[in-house]
All heavy atoms as TSV, in Angstrom:
chain	resi	resn	atom	element	x	y	z
A	1	MET	N	N	11.940	11.493	-19.032
A	1	MET	CA	C	11.330	10.707	-17.972
A	1	MET	C	C	12.420	10.196	-17.036
A	1	MET	O	O	13.475	9.774	-17.470
A	1	MET	CB	C	10.548	9.556	-18.583
A	1	MET	CG	C	9.856	8.686	-17.587
A	1	MET	SD	S	8.619	7.663	-18.379
A	1	MET	CE	C	7.211	8.264	-17.498
A	2	ASN	N	N	12.143	10.248	-15.739
A	2	ASN	CA	C	13.177	9.900	-14.768
A	2	ASN	C	C	13.095	8.461	-14.259
A	2	ASN	O	O	13.920	8.051	-13.454
A	2	ASN	CB	C	13.138	10.875	-13.594
A	2	ASN	CG	C	11.806	10.873	-12.885
A	2	ASN	OD1	O	11.012	9.976	-13.053
A	2	ASN	ND2	N	11.577	11.894	-12.083
A	3	GLY	N	N	12.107	7.699	-14.664
A	3	GLY	CA	C	12.006	6.304	-14.279
A	3	GLY	C	C	11.461	6.062	-12.890
A	3	GLY	O	O	11.498	4.942	-12.397
A	4	ARG	N	N	10.975	7.102	-12.235
A	4	ARG	CA	C	10.400	6.935	-10.910
A	4	ARG	C	C	8.997	6.349	-11.009
A	4	ARG	O	O	8.281	6.580	-11.968
A	4	ARG	CB	C	10.353	8.258	-10.176
A	4	ARG	CG	C	11.725	8.781	-9.847
A	4	ARG	CD	C	11.641	10.015	-9.038
A	4	ARG	NE	N	12.967	10.527	-8.775
A	4	ARG	CZ	C	13.201	11.678	-8.213
A	4	ARG	NH1	N	12.191	12.451	-7.855
A	4	ARG	NH2	N	14.422	12.072	-7.991
A	5	ILE	N	N	8.629	5.599	-9.979
A	5	ILE	CA	C	7.316	4.955	-9.952
A	5	ILE	C	C	6.611	5.342	-8.665
A	5	ILE	O	O	7.144	5.130	-7.566
A	5	ILE	CB	C	7.450	3.428	-10.067
A	5	ILE	CG1	C	8.073	3.083	-11.418
A	5	ILE	CG2	C	6.108	2.745	-9.877
A	5	ILE	CD1	C	8.355	1.629	-11.628
A	6	LEU	N	N	5.417	5.914	-8.802
A	6	LEU	CA	C	4.614	6.320	-7.664
A	6	LEU	C	C	3.886	5.100	-7.111
A	6	LEU	O	O	3.106	4.458	-7.813
A	6	LEU	CB	C	3.601	7.385	-8.082
A	6	LEU	CG	C	2.661	7.901	-7.004
A	6	LEU	CD1	C	3.444	8.653	-5.931
A	6	LEU	CD2	C	1.613	8.804	-7.625
A	7	LEU	N	N	4.165	4.780	-5.860
A	7	LEU	CA	C	3.492	3.645	-5.222
A	7	LEU	C	C	2.079	4.051	-4.848
A	7	LEU	O	O	1.848	5.120	-4.296
A	7	LEU	CB	C	4.249	3.196	-3.979
A	7	LEU	CG	C	5.626	2.604	-4.220
A	7	LEU	CD1	C	6.304	2.284	-2.900
A	7	LEU	CD2	C	5.543	1.365	-5.082
A	8	ASP	N	N	1.143	3.181	-5.129
A	8	ASP	CA	C	-0.261	3.415	-4.837
A	8	ASP	C	C	-0.577	2.984	-3.403
A	8	ASP	O	O	0.096	2.119	-2.846
A	8	ASP	CB	C	-1.115	2.606	-5.824
A	8	ASP	CG	C	-2.586	2.863	-5.654
A	8	ASP	OD1	O	-3.020	4.000	-5.917
A	8	ASP	OD2	O	-3.304	1.935	-5.247
A	9	THR	N	N	-1.609	3.581	-2.845
A	9	THR	CA	C	-2.045	3.241	-1.497
A	9	THR	C	C	-2.298	1.744	-1.354
A	9	THR	O	O	-1.918	1.132	-0.347
A	9	THR	CB	C	-3.336	4.010	-1.145
A	9	THR	OG1	O	-3.115	5.402	-1.349
A	9	THR	CG2	C	-3.749	3.759	0.292
A	10	ASN	N	N	-2.928	1.148	-2.336
A	10	ASN	CA	C	-3.263	-0.284	-2.254
A	10	ASN	C	C	-2.033	-1.152	-2.084
A	10	ASN	O	O	-2.063	-2.138	-1.342
A	10	ASN	CB	C	-4.052	-0.722	-3.484
A	10	ASN	CG	C	-5.411	-0.085	-3.542
A	10	ASN	OD1	O	-6.047	0.146	-2.527
A	10	ASN	ND2	N	-5.868	0.233	-4.736
A	11	ILE	N	N	-0.956	-0.818	-2.754
A	11	ILE	CA	C	0.283	-1.599	-2.629
A	11	ILE	C	C	0.764	-1.571	-1.185
A	11	ILE	O	O	1.148	-2.597	-0.622
A	11	ILE	CB	C	1.380	-1.056	-3.577
A	11	ILE	CG1	C	0.968	-1.186	-5.040
A	11	ILE	CG2	C	2.721	-1.750	-3.315
A	11	ILE	CD1	C	0.837	-2.603	-5.526
A	12	LEU	N	N	0.741	-0.387	-0.586
A	12	LEU	CA	C	1.186	-0.267	0.807
A	12	LEU	C	C	0.253	-1.011	1.763
A	12	LEU	O	O	0.709	-1.651	2.707
A	12	LEU	CB	C	1.272	1.206	1.205
A	12	LEU	CG	C	2.247	2.059	0.393
A	12	LEU	CD1	C	2.216	3.498	0.883
A	12	LEU	CD2	C	3.654	1.493	0.440
A	13	VAL	N	N	-1.038	-0.951	1.509
A	13	VAL	CA	C	-2.002	-1.650	2.361
A	13	VAL	C	C	-1.812	-3.161	2.240
A	13	VAL	O	O	-1.856	-3.880	3.243
A	13	VAL	CB	C	-3.450	-1.240	2.022
A	13	VAL	CG1	C	-4.460	-2.127	2.736
A	13	VAL	CG2	C	-3.682	0.226	2.387
A	14	TYR	N	N	-1.580	-3.663	1.033
A	14	TYR	CA	C	-1.377	-5.105	0.842
A	14	TYR	C	C	-0.179	-5.611	1.645
A	14	TYR	O	O	-0.171	-6.759	2.095
A	14	TYR	CB	C	-1.158	-5.445	-0.630
A	14	TYR	CG	C	-2.379	-5.308	-1.501
A	14	TYR	CD1	C	-2.251	-4.907	-2.829
A	14	TYR	CD2	C	-3.655	-5.576	-1.022
A	14	TYR	CE1	C	-3.365	-4.781	-3.657
A	14	TYR	CE2	C	-4.766	-5.443	-1.841
A	14	TYR	CZ	C	-4.606	-5.044	-3.146
A	14	TYR	OH	O	-5.710	-4.922	-3.959
A	15	ILE	N	N	0.831	-4.789	1.838
A	15	ILE	CA	C	1.998	-5.195	2.614
A	15	ILE	C	C	1.594	-5.590	4.035
A	15	ILE	O	O	2.159	-6.509	4.613
A	15	ILE	CB	C	3.054	-4.062	2.635
A	15	ILE	CG1	C	3.674	-3.905	1.239
A	15	ILE	CG2	C	4.136	-4.333	3.678
A	15	ILE	CD1	C	4.559	-2.691	1.097
A	16	TYR	N	N	0.599	-4.923	4.576
A	16	TYR	CA	C	0.173	-5.172	5.956
A	16	TYR	C	C	-1.097	-6.005	6.061
A	16	TYR	O	O	-1.662	-6.126	7.146
A	16	TYR	CB	C	-0.021	-3.834	6.684
A	16	TYR	CG	C	1.289	-3.128	6.885
A	16	TYR	CD1	C	1.743	-2.185	5.976
A	16	TYR	CD2	C	2.096	-3.431	7.970
A	16	TYR	CE1	C	2.965	-1.561	6.136
A	16	TYR	CE2	C	3.318	-2.819	8.154
A	16	TYR	CZ	C	3.746	-1.878	7.225
A	16	TYR	OH	O	4.954	-1.267	7.400
A	17	ASP	N	N	-1.548	-6.580	4.959
A	17	ASP	CA	C	-2.788	-7.360	4.948
A	17	ASP	C	C	-2.476	-8.853	4.989
A	17	ASP	O	O	-2.131	-9.455	3.981
A	17	ASP	CB	C	-3.605	-7.042	3.697
A	17	ASP	CG	C	-4.941	-7.750	3.659
A	17	ASP	OD1	O	-5.328	-8.380	4.668
A	17	ASP	OD2	O	-5.615	-7.675	2.619
A	18	PRO	N	N	-2.640	-9.479	6.159
A	18	PRO	CA	C	-2.324	-10.901	6.271
A	18	PRO	C	C	-3.424	-11.818	5.718
A	18	PRO	O	O	-3.251	-13.028	5.669
A	18	PRO	CB	C	-2.184	-11.103	7.786
A	18	PRO	CG	C	-3.102	-10.083	8.373
A	18	PRO	CD	C	-3.029	-8.888	7.432
A	19	LEU	N	N	-4.544	-11.241	5.280
A	19	LEU	CA	C	-5.652	-12.062	4.793
A	19	LEU	C	C	-5.417	-12.620	3.396
A	19	LEU	O	O	-5.993	-13.637	3.034
A	19	LEU	CB	C	-6.956	-11.247	4.809
A	19	LEU	CG	C	-7.398	-10.757	6.186
A	19	LEU	CD1	C	-8.663	-9.919	6.069
A	19	LEU	CD2	C	-7.611	-11.926	7.133
A	20	ASP	N	N	-4.585	-11.961	2.613
A	20	ASP	CA	C	-4.282	-12.439	1.257
A	20	ASP	C	C	-2.765	-12.511	1.109
A	20	ASP	O	O	-2.124	-11.552	0.697
A	20	ASP	CB	C	-4.891	-11.504	0.215
A	20	ASP	CG	C	-4.840	-12.074	-1.189
A	20	ASP	OD1	O	-4.004	-12.965	-1.456
A	20	ASP	OD2	O	-5.632	-11.625	-2.029
A	21	THR	N	N	-2.206	-13.653	1.469
A	21	THR	CA	C	-0.746	-13.781	1.488
A	21	THR	C	C	-0.118	-13.658	0.102
A	21	THR	O	O	1.010	-13.183	-0.013
A	21	THR	CB	C	-0.310	-15.100	2.148
A	21	THR	OG1	O	-0.924	-16.192	1.470
A	21	THR	CG2	C	-0.686	-15.122	3.623
A	22	ALA	N	N	-0.838	-14.053	-0.934
A	22	ALA	CA	C	-0.284	-13.934	-2.293
A	22	ALA	C	C	-0.084	-12.465	-2.648
A	22	ALA	O	O	0.981	-12.070	-3.152
A	22	ALA	CB	C	-1.199	-14.613	-3.306
A	23	LYS	N	N	-1.097	-11.635	-2.405
A	23	LYS	CA	C	-0.976	-10.202	-2.681
A	23	LYS	C	C	0.069	-9.566	-1.772
A	23	LYS	O	O	0.828	-8.698	-2.197
A	23	LYS	CB	C	-2.314	-9.486	-2.485
A	23	LYS	CG	C	-3.278	-9.710	-3.619
A	23	LYS	CD	C	-4.539	-8.893	-3.406
A	23	LYS	CE	C	-5.525	-9.139	-4.533
A	23	LYS	NZ	N	-6.773	-8.385	-4.333
A	24	GLN	N	N	0.105	-10.003	-0.523
A	24	GLN	CA	C	1.066	-9.456	0.421
A	24	GLN	C	C	2.495	-9.726	-0.048
A	24	GLN	O	O	3.331	-8.820	-0.077
A	24	GLN	CB	C	0.841	-10.061	1.812
A	24	GLN	CG	C	1.740	-9.465	2.871
A	24	GLN	CD	C	1.525	-10.107	4.230
A	24	GLN	OE1	O	1.351	-11.318	4.335
A	24	GLN	NE2	N	1.517	-9.289	5.258
A	25	GLU	N	N	2.774	-10.945	-0.441
A	25	GLU	CA	C	4.118	-11.304	-0.911
A	25	GLU	C	C	4.505	-10.522	-2.156
A	25	GLU	O	O	5.637	-10.056	-2.285
A	25	GLU	CB	C	4.204	-12.801	-1.165
A	25	GLU	CG	C	4.166	-13.622	0.101
A	25	GLU	CD	C	4.069	-15.115	-0.155
A	25	GLU	OE1	O	4.128	-15.541	-1.324
A	25	GLU	OE2	O	3.916	-15.862	0.828
A	26	ARG	N	N	3.567	-10.380	-3.109
A	26	ARG	CA	C	3.847	-9.619	-4.335
A	26	ARG	C	C	4.092	-8.160	-4.029
A	26	ARG	O	O	4.998	-7.536	-4.606
A	26	ARG	CB	C	2.707	-9.774	-5.334
A	26	ARG	CG	C	2.688	-11.161	-5.956
A	26	ARG	CD	C	1.529	-11.455	-6.871
A	26	ARG	NE	N	1.124	-10.373	-7.725
A	26	ARG	CZ	C	-0.105	-10.202	-8.198
A	26	ARG	NH1	N	-1.054	-11.061	-7.890
A	26	ARG	NH2	N	-0.394	-9.208	-8.984
A	27	ALA	N	N	3.310	-7.595	-3.117
A	27	ALA	CA	C	3.469	-6.188	-2.756
A	27	ALA	C	C	4.811	-5.950	-2.070
A	27	ALA	O	O	5.496	-4.962	-2.358
A	27	ALA	CB	C	2.324	-5.734	-1.857
A	28	ILE	N	N	5.196	-6.853	-1.183
A	28	ILE	CA	C	6.487	-6.725	-0.503
A	28	ILE	C	C	7.632	-6.815	-1.503
A	28	ILE	O	O	8.562	-6.003	-1.479
A	28	ILE	CB	C	6.627	-7.788	0.607
A	28	ILE	CG1	C	5.667	-7.477	1.757
A	28	ILE	CG2	C	8.068	-7.874	1.103
A	28	ILE	CD1	C	5.547	-8.587	2.780
A	29	ALA	N	N	7.582	-7.785	-2.387
A	29	ALA	CA	C	8.651	-7.968	-3.376
A	29	ALA	C	C	8.757	-6.764	-4.303
A	29	ALA	O	O	9.871	-6.273	-4.570
A	29	ALA	CB	C	8.408	-9.246	-4.179
A	30	LEU	N	N	7.628	-6.284	-4.794
A	30	LEU	CA	C	7.636	-5.141	-5.705
A	30	LEU	C	C	8.164	-3.892	-5.017
A	30	LEU	O	O	9.034	-3.200	-5.551
A	30	LEU	CB	C	6.224	-4.876	-6.234
A	30	LEU	CG	C	6.056	-3.630	-7.094
A	30	LEU	CD1	C	6.861	-3.754	-8.380
A	30	LEU	CD2	C	4.591	-3.393	-7.391
A	31	THR	N	N	7.663	-3.623	-3.819
A	31	THR	CA	C	8.094	-2.435	-3.088
A	31	THR	C	C	9.574	-2.503	-2.752
A	31	THR	O	O	10.313	-1.526	-2.912
A	31	THR	CB	C	7.256	-2.265	-1.811
A	31	THR	OG1	O	5.876	-2.223	-2.176
A	31	THR	CG2	C	7.611	-0.989	-1.079
A	32	ASP	N	N	10.025	-3.663	-2.313
A	32	ASP	CA	C	11.441	-3.848	-1.999
A	32	ASP	C	C	12.313	-3.592	-3.223
A	32	ASP	O	O	13.326	-2.886	-3.145
A	32	ASP	CB	C	11.671	-5.255	-1.459
A	32	ASP	CG	C	13.101	-5.485	-1.029
A	32	ASP	OD1	O	13.590	-4.729	-0.164
A	32	ASP	OD2	O	13.739	-6.422	-1.572
A	33	GLN	N	N	11.916	-4.139	-4.350
A	33	GLN	CA	C	12.677	-3.958	-5.591
A	33	GLN	C	C	12.751	-2.484	-5.985
A	33	GLN	O	O	13.815	-1.986	-6.354
A	33	GLN	CB	C	12.031	-4.768	-6.714
A	33	GLN	CG	C	12.692	-4.603	-8.050
A	33	GLN	CD	C	11.928	-5.320	-9.160
A	33	GLN	OE1	O	10.911	-5.958	-8.928
A	33	GLN	NE2	N	12.419	-5.205	-10.368
A	34	LEU	N	N	11.629	-1.781	-5.895
A	34	LEU	CA	C	11.605	-0.368	-6.283
A	34	LEU	C	C	12.404	0.504	-5.321
A	34	LEU	O	O	13.080	1.441	-5.754
A	34	LEU	CB	C	10.162	0.124	-6.382
A	34	LEU	CG	C	9.356	-0.478	-7.528
A	34	LEU	CD1	C	7.894	-0.048	-7.432
A	34	LEU	CD2	C	9.949	-0.072	-8.875
A	35	ILE	N	N	12.341	0.192	-4.029
A	35	ILE	CA	C	13.116	0.961	-3.056
A	35	ILE	C	C	14.604	0.737	-3.271
A	35	ILE	O	O	15.396	1.685	-3.292
A	35	ILE	CB	C	12.699	0.609	-1.616
A	35	ILE	CG1	C	11.300	1.163	-1.336
A	35	ILE	CG2	C	13.706	1.151	-0.607
A	35	ILE	CD1	C	10.703	0.696	-0.030
A	36	ARG	N	N	15.009	-0.518	-3.463
A	36	ARG	CA	C	16.430	-0.823	-3.673
A	36	ARG	C	C	16.987	-0.175	-4.940
A	36	ARG	O	O	18.157	0.200	-4.991
A	36	ARG	CB	C	16.649	-2.329	-3.715
A	36	ARG	CG	C	16.498	-2.982	-2.363
A	36	ARG	CD	C	16.645	-4.505	-2.492
A	36	ARG	NE	N	16.360	-5.163	-1.250
A	36	ARG	CZ	C	17.285	-5.455	-0.333
A	36	ARG	NH1	N	18.536	-5.135	-0.538
A	36	ARG	NH2	N	16.934	-6.065	0.788
A	37	SER	N	N	16.134	-0.034	-5.956
A	37	SER	CA	C	16.596	0.577	-7.200
A	37	SER	C	C	16.519	2.105	-7.164
A	37	SER	O	O	16.961	2.768	-8.096
A	37	SER	CB	C	15.772	0.052	-8.384
A	37	SER	OG	O	14.444	0.549	-8.312
A	38	GLY	N	N	15.939	2.646	-6.098
A	38	GLY	CA	C	15.826	4.093	-5.976
A	38	GLY	C	C	14.730	4.694	-6.830
A	38	GLY	O	O	14.713	5.903	-7.067
A	39	ARG	N	N	13.803	3.874	-7.290
A	39	ARG	CA	C	12.753	4.349	-8.192
A	39	ARG	C	C	11.424	4.599	-7.488
A	39	ARG	O	O	10.538	5.217	-8.050
A	39	ARG	CB	C	12.553	3.330	-9.317
A	39	ARG	CG	C	13.798	3.192	-10.199
A	39	ARG	CD	C	13.678	2.098	-11.210
A	39	ARG	NE	N	12.535	2.334	-12.074
A	39	ARG	CZ	C	11.940	1.382	-12.793
A	39	ARG	NH1	N	12.382	0.150	-12.730
A	39	ARG	NH2	N	10.927	1.661	-13.561
A	40	ALA	N	N	11.259	4.132	-6.261
A	40	ALA	CA	C	9.988	4.264	-5.549
A	40	ALA	C	C	9.760	5.698	-5.088
A	40	ALA	O	O	10.662	6.360	-4.586
A	40	ALA	CB	C	9.952	3.336	-4.347
A	41	VAL	N	N	8.541	6.162	-5.278
A	41	VAL	CA	C	8.123	7.482	-4.820
A	41	VAL	C	C	6.780	7.306	-4.127
A	41	VAL	O	O	5.913	6.580	-4.603
A	41	VAL	CB	C	7.970	8.468	-6.004
A	41	VAL	CG1	C	7.480	9.814	-5.526
A	41	VAL	CG2	C	9.270	8.599	-6.770
A	42	ILE	N	N	6.625	7.977	-2.977
A	42	ILE	CA	C	5.355	7.946	-2.252
A	42	ILE	C	C	4.942	9.392	-2.015
A	42	ILE	O	O	5.699	10.173	-1.443
A	42	ILE	CB	C	5.477	7.203	-0.913
A	42	ILE	CG1	C	5.964	5.772	-1.129
A	42	ILE	CG2	C	4.156	7.224	-0.158
A	42	ILE	CD1	C	6.242	5.014	0.144
A	43	SER	N	N	3.725	9.733	-2.429
A	43	SER	CA	C	3.243	11.103	-2.250
A	43	SER	C	C	2.654	11.282	-0.861
A	43	SER	O	O	2.303	10.312	-0.180
A	43	SER	CB	C	2.175	11.431	-3.303
A	43	SER	OG	O	0.990	10.710	-3.030
A	44	THR	N	N	2.515	12.527	-0.438
A	44	THR	CA	C	1.901	12.802	0.856
A	44	THR	C	C	0.437	12.360	0.856
A	44	THR	O	O	-0.081	11.926	1.884
A	44	THR	CB	C	1.998	14.286	1.232
A	44	THR	OG1	O	1.477	15.078	0.165
A	44	THR	CG2	C	3.437	14.687	1.497
A	45	GLN	N	N	-0.231	12.451	-0.273
A	45	GLN	CA	C	-1.621	11.993	-0.358
A	45	GLN	C	C	-1.702	10.490	-0.110
A	45	GLN	O	O	-2.559	10.019	0.630
A	45	GLN	CB	C	-2.233	12.323	-1.710
A	45	GLN	CG	C	-3.675	11.819	-1.820
A	45	GLN	CD	C	-4.326	12.168	-3.137
A	45	GLN	OE1	O	-3.844	13.018	-3.877
A	45	GLN	NE2	N	-5.429	11.519	-3.445
A	46	VAL	N	N	-0.806	9.728	-0.716
A	46	VAL	CA	C	-0.787	8.279	-0.525
A	46	VAL	C	C	-0.497	7.951	0.937
A	46	VAL	O	O	-1.123	7.057	1.514
A	46	VAL	CB	C	0.227	7.607	-1.467
A	46	VAL	CG1	C	0.491	6.163	-1.072
A	46	VAL	CG2	C	-0.263	7.685	-2.903
A	47	LEU	N	N	0.422	8.671	1.567
A	47	LEU	CA	C	0.708	8.431	2.979
A	47	LEU	C	C	-0.527	8.688	3.843
A	47	LEU	O	O	-0.820	7.919	4.759
A	47	LEU	CB	C	1.864	9.309	3.453
A	47	LEU	CG	C	3.248	8.916	2.962
A	47	LEU	CD1	C	4.272	9.945	3.405
A	47	LEU	CD2	C	3.624	7.538	3.448
A	48	GLY	N	N	-1.258	9.746	3.542
A	48	GLY	CA	C	-2.486	10.043	4.279
A	48	GLY	C	C	-3.533	8.973	4.085
A	48	GLY	O	O	-4.192	8.541	5.047
A	49	GLU	N	N	-3.711	8.527	2.846
A	49	GLU	CA	C	-4.686	7.471	2.553
A	49	GLU	C	C	-4.294	6.170	3.240
A	49	GLU	O	O	-5.142	5.459	3.777
A	49	GLU	CB	C	-4.796	7.253	1.045
A	49	GLU	CG	C	-5.434	8.410	0.308
A	49	GLU	CD	C	-5.365	8.264	-1.200
A	49	GLU	OE1	O	-4.720	7.302	-1.699
A	49	GLU	OE2	O	-5.936	9.116	-1.891
A	50	PHE	N	N	-2.998	5.863	3.231
A	50	PHE	CA	C	-2.505	4.661	3.882
A	50	PHE	C	C	-2.779	4.715	5.384
A	50	PHE	O	O	-3.250	3.742	5.983
A	50	PHE	CB	C	-1.002	4.492	3.620
A	50	PHE	CG	C	-0.362	3.404	4.418
A	50	PHE	CD1	C	-0.596	2.077	4.115
A	50	PHE	CD2	C	0.473	3.703	5.480
A	50	PHE	CE1	C	-0.004	1.051	4.854
A	50	PHE	CE2	C	1.064	2.694	6.229
A	50	PHE	CZ	C	0.820	1.382	5.917
A	51	PHE	N	N	-2.507	5.853	5.998
A	51	PHE	CA	C	-2.755	6.019	7.424
A	51	PHE	C	C	-4.232	5.801	7.743
A	51	PHE	O	O	-4.576	5.070	8.673
A	51	PHE	CB	C	-2.308	7.407	7.885
A	51	PHE	CG	C	-2.615	7.667	9.331
A	51	PHE	CD1	C	-1.800	7.164	10.327
A	51	PHE	CD2	C	-3.727	8.410	9.686
A	51	PHE	CE1	C	-2.090	7.398	11.665
A	51	PHE	CE2	C	-4.026	8.645	11.017
A	51	PHE	CZ	C	-3.209	8.140	12.013
A	52	MET	N	N	-5.103	6.418	6.963
A	52	MET	CA	C	-6.542	6.282	7.205
A	52	MET	C	C	-6.998	4.829	7.003
A	52	MET	O	O	-7.798	4.316	7.774
A	52	MET	CB	C	-7.336	7.215	6.295
A	52	MET	CG	C	-7.141	8.684	6.603
A	52	MET	SD	S	-7.558	9.140	8.290
A	52	MET	CE	C	-9.311	8.829	8.289
A	53	ALA	N	N	-6.486	4.183	5.978
A	53	ALA	CA	C	-6.903	2.806	5.670
A	53	ALA	C	C	-6.433	1.804	6.719
A	53	ALA	O	O	-7.105	0.803	6.960
A	53	ALA	CB	C	-6.379	2.399	4.293
A	54	THR	N	N	-5.310	2.070	7.336
A	54	THR	CA	C	-4.753	1.087	8.270
A	54	THR	C	C	-5.042	1.389	9.731
A	54	THR	O	O	-4.786	0.542	10.583
A	54	THR	CB	C	-3.230	0.954	8.079
A	54	THR	OG1	O	-2.624	2.241	8.250
A	54	THR	CG2	C	-2.900	0.375	6.722
A	55	THR	N	N	-5.596	2.550	10.035
A	55	THR	CA	C	-5.854	2.881	11.437
A	55	THR	C	C	-7.329	3.017	11.774
A	55	THR	O	O	-7.677	3.009	12.948
A	55	THR	CB	C	-5.144	4.187	11.849
A	55	THR	OG1	O	-5.628	5.274	11.053
A	55	THR	CG2	C	-3.645	4.036	11.732
A	56	ARG	N	N	-8.179	3.145	10.799
A	56	ARG	CA	C	-9.604	3.298	11.110
A	56	ARG	C	C	-10.184	1.964	11.568
A	56	ARG	O	O	-9.745	0.891	11.145
A	56	ARG	CB	C	-10.382	3.838	9.917
A	56	ARG	CG	C	-10.527	2.839	8.791
A	56	ARG	CD	C	-11.437	3.357	7.699
A	56	ARG	NE	N	-11.443	2.381	6.636
A	56	ARG	CZ	C	-11.212	2.638	5.375
A	56	ARG	NH1	N	-10.983	3.866	4.997
A	56	ARG	NH2	N	-11.227	1.688	4.478
A	57	THR	N	N	-11.172	2.052	12.405
A	57	THR	CA	C	-11.840	0.838	12.861
A	57	THR	C	C	-12.920	0.485	11.848
A	57	THR	O	O	-13.556	1.354	11.265
A	57	THR	CB	C	-12.487	1.033	14.241
A	57	THR	OG1	O	-13.392	2.129	14.175
A	57	THR	CG2	C	-11.446	1.302	15.295
A	58	ARG	N	N	-13.079	-0.776	11.640
A	58	ARG	CA	C	-14.105	-1.220	10.696
A	58	ARG	C	C	-15.447	-1.190	11.391
A	58	ARG	O	O	-15.606	-1.670	12.502
A	58	ARG	CB	C	-13.796	-2.623	10.198
A	58	ARG	CG	C	-12.544	-2.672	9.382
A	58	ARG	CD	C	-12.421	-4.023	8.723
A	58	ARG	NE	N	-11.176	-4.121	8.027
A	58	ARG	CZ	C	-11.066	-3.978	6.718
A	58	ARG	NH1	N	-12.111	-3.755	5.987
A	58	ARG	NH2	N	-9.885	-4.076	6.142
A	59	ARG	N	N	-16.434	-0.652	10.717
A	59	ARG	CA	C	-17.784	-0.579	11.262
A	59	ARG	C	C	-18.660	-1.607	10.567
A	59	ARG	O	O	-18.571	-1.799	9.361
A	59	ARG	CB	C	-18.372	0.805	11.035
A	59	ARG	CG	C	-17.603	1.887	11.723
A	59	ARG	CD	C	-18.279	3.203	11.497
A	59	ARG	NE	N	-17.394	4.259	11.956
A	59	ARG	CZ	C	-17.536	5.514	11.624
A	59	ARG	NH1	N	-18.500	5.886	10.821
A	59	ARG	NH2	N	-16.704	6.421	12.084
A	60	ARG	N	N	-19.503	-2.217	11.345
A	60	ARG	CA	C	-20.451	-3.157	10.759
A	60	ARG	C	C	-21.597	-2.373	10.127
A	60	ARG	O	O	-22.042	-1.372	10.663
A	60	ARG	CB	C	-21.016	-4.076	11.821
A	60	ARG	CG	C	-20.031	-5.081	12.290
A	60	ARG	CD	C	-20.724	-6.065	13.168
A	60	ARG	NE	N	-19.786	-7.121	13.479
A	60	ARG	CZ	C	-20.147	-8.271	13.981
A	60	ARG	NH1	N	-21.408	-8.500	14.249
A	60	ARG	NH2	N	-19.264	-9.186	14.238
A	61	ARG	N	N	-22.030	-2.852	9.000
A	61	ARG	CA	C	-23.180	-2.234	8.356
A	61	ARG	C	C	-24.448	-2.674	9.069
A	61	ARG	O	O	-24.620	-3.851	9.388
A	61	ARG	CB	C	-23.274	-2.641	6.898
A	61	ARG	CG	C	-22.193	-2.051	6.058
A	61	ARG	CD	C	-22.450	-2.373	4.630
A	61	ARG	NE	N	-21.447	-1.748	3.783
A	61	ARG	CZ	C	-21.468	-1.805	2.494
A	61	ARG	NH1	N	-22.416	-2.473	1.876
A	61	ARG	NH2	N	-20.542	-1.217	1.789
A	62	SER	N	N	-25.296	-1.726	9.299
A	62	SER	CA	C	-26.567	-2.077	9.931
A	62	SER	C	C	-27.526	-2.586	8.861
A	62	SER	O	O	-27.481	-2.145	7.716
A	62	SER	CB	C	-27.159	-0.870	10.643
A	62	SER	OG	O	-27.365	0.181	9.720
A	63	PRO	N	N	-28.368	-3.542	9.219
A	63	PRO	CA	C	-29.315	-4.086	8.222
A	63	PRO	C	C	-30.250	-2.987	7.724
A	63	PRO	O	O	-30.714	-2.148	8.492
A	63	PRO	CB	C	-30.103	-5.140	8.994
A	63	PRO	CG	C	-29.385	-5.330	10.281
A	63	PRO	CD	C	-28.480	-4.168	10.505
A	64	SER	N	N	-30.493	-2.974	6.439
A	64	SER	CA	C	-31.365	-1.952	5.845
A	64	SER	C	C	-32.807	-2.358	5.889
A	64	SER	O	O	-33.188	-3.460	5.829
A	64	SER	CB	C	-30.980	-1.688	4.411
A	64	SER	OG	O	-29.657	-1.268	4.331
């Protein structure tokens, strides 16, 4: 085992989510620690999911 850790889409999204500062701070600290140690890995799928999650416009649900 090489000790690498795959970052999940949610961790990356929490970094840019100002609505929950506790999660945002934890995500920033964790990601920073993993990047500095050289253990962080991000897959192309996670990058795509992150892009979609952070750039799509939110739609209101219509009443059923």
